[in-house]
N, C-alpha and C positions, 0 to 999 in steps of 0.2 A: 265781626263788626263790634266795636266797643266805643264807649264815650269816655274821653279823658277829661276829668274835671280839673279846673285850675286850683280849687281849694279842697281837694279830696282829703288831704291829710288832716285838715283842720276840722272837718265836719264829723260829728259824733252821733247825730240823730238822723232819722229817716223822714222822708216825705212820701206822699202818694203821687203817682204819675197822673198828670192832668188829663190823659187820654183814657187809660184803662184802669187806674186806681191801684196799681201795683205799688207795694212799698219799695222805695229805692233810695239810694243815697242822694242827697241834694246835688243838683247840677244846674247850670245856667238855663237850660231848656226846660227843666222840670218835667222831663219825659224819660221813659225807660228806653233801652236800646232798641227793642222791637218796634215801639211806636215811632222813634226817631228815624229808624230805617225806612218805615213806610212814608214818612214825610219828606225825607231828604236822601238823595243819591249823589254822593260826592264824585262818583265815577262818570257822571253824565257829561257828555262832551268828549270823553276819551274813547277812541275806537277800540273795540275788542278784537279786531282782525286787521291784518295788514299784509303787505307784499314786499318781499326782498328780491332783488335782482342779482343773480350770480352768473359770472362768466366762467364757463367750464374750461376754457383754454388756459387762462392764466390763474384761475381759482381765486378771483377777487370779487368783492361785494360792492355794489353801487352805494355810495354815500352822497345823497343829493347835495347840490344839483348835478354835478358831473365829475365827481371824484370817486375813483375806484381804489379800494384799500384791500390789503390782504388780511384775512382774519380766519382763525381756526374755529371749529365748532366749540361753543360754550366758553369762548375767550372774552377778555375784557374789551377787545376791539369790536367784536361782533355785538356785544351788549351795548356798546356806545352807538353803533349803527342803528340798532333796534330802538333805542330811546330817542335818538334824533328824528326818527321817522314817526314818532308818536306825538300827535297833536293834543293840546289841552293840559300837558304836564306843568305848564307855567302857572296855572291857576291853583294848583295844589302843591303840597309839600311831599316830596318823594323821600320815604323813609328807608326802603330797602328794595332791591331788584336782583333777580337771579333767574337762572334757566331751570326749566323742568325737562327731565330727560325724555327724548323722543328717539325713534329709530333713525339712524343716519340716512337711510335710503328713503325715508317717508317724505322728504322735502317739506317738513313742518318743523317750526321752531317756536316753542312756547316760553314766554317770559312771565314770571310771577312778580307782581308789584305790590308794595305796601305804601299807601299814601295817607296823608292827614289833611283835614281842611276844617276851618272854623265855620260853624253853622249857626243855628238859632241862638241868639242872646250870648254869644261868645263861647259856646260849647265846641270842643275840638273832637271831631269824629274821625276814627281811623278805620280803613277798610282794605282788604286784600282781594285782588282779582287777577285774572290770567288773560294775557293777550297772545293770540296765536297768529304766527306769520307763515305765509305760504312762500316757498322759495321758487321763483321762476327763472328760467334760463334766458340770459340775454348776453350777446357778445359785446364786449367793450369796444371802444373806437380803435384802440391799439391793435387788438386782435382782428378787427375787421380789415385794417390796413395790411396786416400780415397775410390774411387769407386772400386778399386781392392780389398780392404779389407784384403790384406795380406802383406801390407808394413807397417812397423813401426820401429822406432828407439828407442823408450822408452816405457816401460809398468809399470803401477802402479798396484801392486797386493795387494788388501785389503782383509785381513783375520781376523777372530775372532773364537776362540776356544769355540764355544757353540753349543748346539743342535738345535737351532732355528735361524731364520733370521730376527727377528724383528728389530735388530740394522741396518741391511742393508736396510730395508724398510724405516726407518727413515733417514738414510744417503742419500738414493736416493732422498727423498723430499728436503733435504737441498741443494744438488747439483743442483737440478732442479730450486730451488728458486733463487740461486745465479748464475746460469748459469756457474758453474765451469767446465762443460763438453763440453764447446763450441768447443774446438779444438781437440776433440778426433777423431781418425781415426775409431775406433770401440770399442764397449763395449761388453764384454763376461761374462756371469754369470757362475760360477762354483759351485760345490757342497758345498764348504766352504767359498765362497766369490765372489768378482767381480774383473775383470781385465779391466783396462782402457789402451788402446793403443794410442800412440801419434807418430806424425811424427817428433817432435822436443823434445829434452831433456828438454829445459827450460819450455815447456808447462807441462810436467810431474811434474817438480819441483813445479810449481804453484799449481797443484792439491794436492801435498803432504803438502804444506804449508796450504792450505785450510783445509785439513783433520785434521791437528794439531790444527787448531783454533776452530774446531767444535766438535771434539770427543777426548777423552783421548786415545792416541796411541803413538807408537814409530815406527821407520822405519830403514831399512838397505838398502844399495845400492850395486850394483854389475854391472860389465861391461863384455861384451863378444866381442872379436875382430872378425869382420866379414870379413874385407879386409884391405889390406895395399899396397899402391903405393910406391914402393922403389925409384922411380925417383923423385916424388914430396914430399915424406915423409908425405903423408896424410893417416890417420888412420880412419877407419869406425867402430864405436862401436855401440852395442846395450846395452842400459842401463835398469836395472831392479830396481824398488823401491818396496821393500817388507814392507807393512804397516800392523802392528798388533794392533788391537783394544783390549783394556783391556777386559778380559772374564767375566766381571760383568755387568749384565743387570738389567733392572727394575724388581721389585718383586723378586729379589734373596735374599735368607737368607745367610748371611756370618758370619764367625767367624774371627775377626781381630787378627793379631799377637799382643801380649801384648805391644811390643815396639811401634807399629803403633797406637794402641789405646791410649797410653800415649801421643804420639805426637799430636794426634787429640783432645787434651783437656780432657784426662781421660774419654773418652767415653766408654760405655760398649762394650765388645768384641762381643756379639751377636747383630747384626744389620740387618736392612732391607734396601735394596737399593730401594728408591722410585722414583728416576729420574736419568737419565744419559744425560748430556749436554756436555759442555766443560770439566766437571769434574764429578766424581761419587758422588751423594748425598746420604748420609747414615743417618739413624735415629735409635736411640735406643728405642725399643718399651716399655722398662721399665721406662725410665726417660724422653723421648721426646727430648733427646739431639741430635742435628744434626751436621753433619760435611761434608765438601766437600773435596774429595780426588782427587788430580790431577793425570794425567798420570805418571809424573815423580816420584811422591811419591809412586804410586802403584808399579812401576817396581823396586824401591829400596827395598821394602818389599812386595813382591807379596803374594797373597793368592787366594784361589779358592772359588767358591760358594758351599754351602752345598747341594743344591738341584736345580733341574731344574723345570720350570713351570709345566711340565707334572707330577712331583712327588708330587704336592700339592693336599691335600685332601679337600673335602667339609665338612664344619661344620655348624651346626645350632646353632644360638645364643639362649641360654635358659634364660639367665639373664645378665644384664649389669648395672654397677654402675659407674657413673662418679666420678673421684677423684678430689676433690677440691684443689685449690692452697695451702690452709693452711695445707692440709694433705701430700703434697709433701715434699720430703727431698731435701734440698738445701745444696750442698757440695761445699766448696770453691775450686776454681780452675777448676770446671767443665765448659764445654761449655754451652752457653745459650740454653734454651729449645725452641722448635718450637712453634710459635704462630698460625700456620695453622692447627695443629693437637690437639686432645683432648685425654688426658690420661684417661683410664678407666679399671676397673676390669671386666672381662667377664668370664661367665661359658658357655662352648660350649659342644656340643655332636656331634660325627661323624654322618654324614647323613646315612652312611651304617650300623651304630650300634645304632640306636635310642633306648633310654631307658636302655642301658646296662651300660654306664659309662659316667660321665661328667668330663670335664677338666677345670681347672682354669688357667688363664693367664692374664697378663697385655698386653694392646694393645694401639697403637697410633691411632686407627680408631674409637675413641669414638664419633667423630662428624658425623660419617656415619652409625654406627650400631644401630639397634633397636632389641628388642626381636622378634625372629622368622625369622630374616634375615639369608641369606646363605653367608658364608665367606670361602675363601680359606686360608688354613694354612698348616704349615709343622709340622708333627708329629715327634718330636725328640725321644720319647720313643721307638717307633716301627720302627725306621729307622736304617739302617746300613750305617754309614758314616765313611769314613776313612779321618780324618783331624787331623793333628798333633796339631793344635791350640785348637781344640775342646777337644781333649783327656786330655789336661792339666787343663781344668776347672773342678772343683768338681761337681759331679752329683747333689748335693743339690742346686747348684747355677744355674742350667739349667732349663728353663721352660719346661713344658710338651708339649706345642703347641706354635708355633710362627705364629700369624695371619698376613697375607700378604695383602690381598685386599678383598673388598666386591664384591660379585657376584650378578649381577643384573639379568635381564630377560634372557631367553635362547637366544642363538646366532641367531637362525632363526628369532625370533621376532625383535631383534635389527637390523638385516639386512633389514627387511621390513621397519622399521622406518627410516633407514638411507637415507637422501635426498641429499647426497653430494658424491663427488668422488675425486680421486687424479689422477695426471698425472704420466706417467712412462717413463723410458728410451726406446729408440729404440735400443734394445740390443739383442744379441744372447742368447736365453733362454736355461737354462739347462732343464733336464727332469722335467716336472710338476708332483708333488706328492700331496697327500692329506695333508701331513705335511706342505707344503708350503702354501696351502690355509688356513689351521688353523692358521699358524703364521701370515699371512696377516690379517685375521679377528681379531686376538688378537691385532695386531698393530692398526687397526682402532678403536677398543674399547678403547685402551690406549689414543688415540687422543681425544676421546669424554670425557674421565674422567680427563684429565690433560690439563688445559687451558694454562699453561706455555709452554708446548711442542707445542701446536697448533700455537703459535706465530711464530714459525720457519718454518711453513709448509703452502704452498698455497693450500687452499681448494676451490673446485669449485662446483657450484650448478649443481646437476644432474637433468636436466629438465625432464627426463623420470620418475624419482621417484616423482618429485613435481607434475607432471600432475596426476599420480595415487596416490592420497593422502590416507593415511591409517587413521585409527581411532585414534584420539588424546584425547579420553575421559578417558583413563585409568589413575588411580591415582598413578601409579608407578613412583618412582623418578629416572627414567632412565636418565643418562646424555645425553645431546644432544648439537649439535652445532647450534647456532642461525644463522639466515639468514644474519645478519650483518657481521658475520665472514667469509662468503663465497664470492668468486670471481665469476664473470660471465665468463664462458668459451667462448670467442669470436672466431668466425671463419670468417676471412676476406678473401673474394674471389674476390674482385674487387679493383680498384684503387680509388684515391680520387675523381675522376670525376663520379664515379658510374658505369663506364664501366668495361669491362674485363681488367685484368692486362696487363701491357705493354708487348709486345712480346719480348722486349729486356731482360726482367727480368724473363721470363718463363723458 
């Protein structure tokens, strides 16, 4: 504590303190610092202890009256919260404020303050003191609603009219990678999709914008009035965003409308969907022409798939002949052919009817197939398909079989060889069925076979599978994911000092 004199520089003589007689420099109070301290306490009225409220779930501090802010320890934001909770600072002049170091797990925060105040006869007294805050845990209103799991103001309903859930497994990995579900109140799985519940409408809008950027889809919105305050004219609505993903998936055989096929560069109407990302990727198995169909273009001229993956039959490759570039027909105005696929003429026989009949077709899988391989295909001759676009095509222009994908080793063997895993939502699961398990296994096989799709998915090393190493001496060309493409699943259970986590963040 010290006295700051207004004319200290001008004084050259000394005076005696009016209380104790000590020789001091002249000041308006005519008292020494010790005597002035006994007479006046400028920190009177300022509490030396206080309480801060901390939410452990979202790691925010309460700033009265009802505002919760994010602030790190010894940050400017936390210092602002401490000063605003301190009463009596308006009567003094704040010169300096700072933190005194305390243990992070002690739940104590100490603030060192330097203040000034004018006291007797115009003398300015400066004093330094410490205020200690105790950190108490209190759950904020947003986290209370999350814990209740029954409060929401907006819901995003994602749906797709298909018989499988491979698209939702892929969408789950995209959302996890980009953390688009960070502000969800809860996630619920339904029989035909997933529901995302939010406490704020703007958070639901962000998820809808994310879905539009990663998958071809469209959405509709609706509102339901929950309450209305006639005095303040405040309305409480619940918003619903209904997102519909295009019903075309990987390995689907489709028949395009003639107008759409013309808009896509005169591509053939019979196509195979070989990938779905932000758009639907189609390939003509007769000419290797490729096209990308956006969601907006699909909804202008919609069409359906001719078959589901469960309707594909197994065929054995009896003979295969690669078509050279000089033998291909080049038509002006057609879209460029794919450079990743090889056009080939294939003779196949049904695995269930070996030796009875062989089928001839052209395929885009010439770079994968060899004599004796097993391939999945769609039998157009022996199928009952109701499609208005397919009925307009002359029978002589339709192939007998459309080959879709090569079939590698059986699923059990591939599961044993799989040394990686994926993460999943913490969601309310629907009833588990064998169909869901098969769809998830098919999705894992699609990841192994398509490197372009793997780039959008976080794949983690499965240490349990790596420790139990299976035999790798087989000569089968089964697609695998290399160790360089996998991430290590870290489990951090301590803080940076190697000790247990801070109690404040538990």
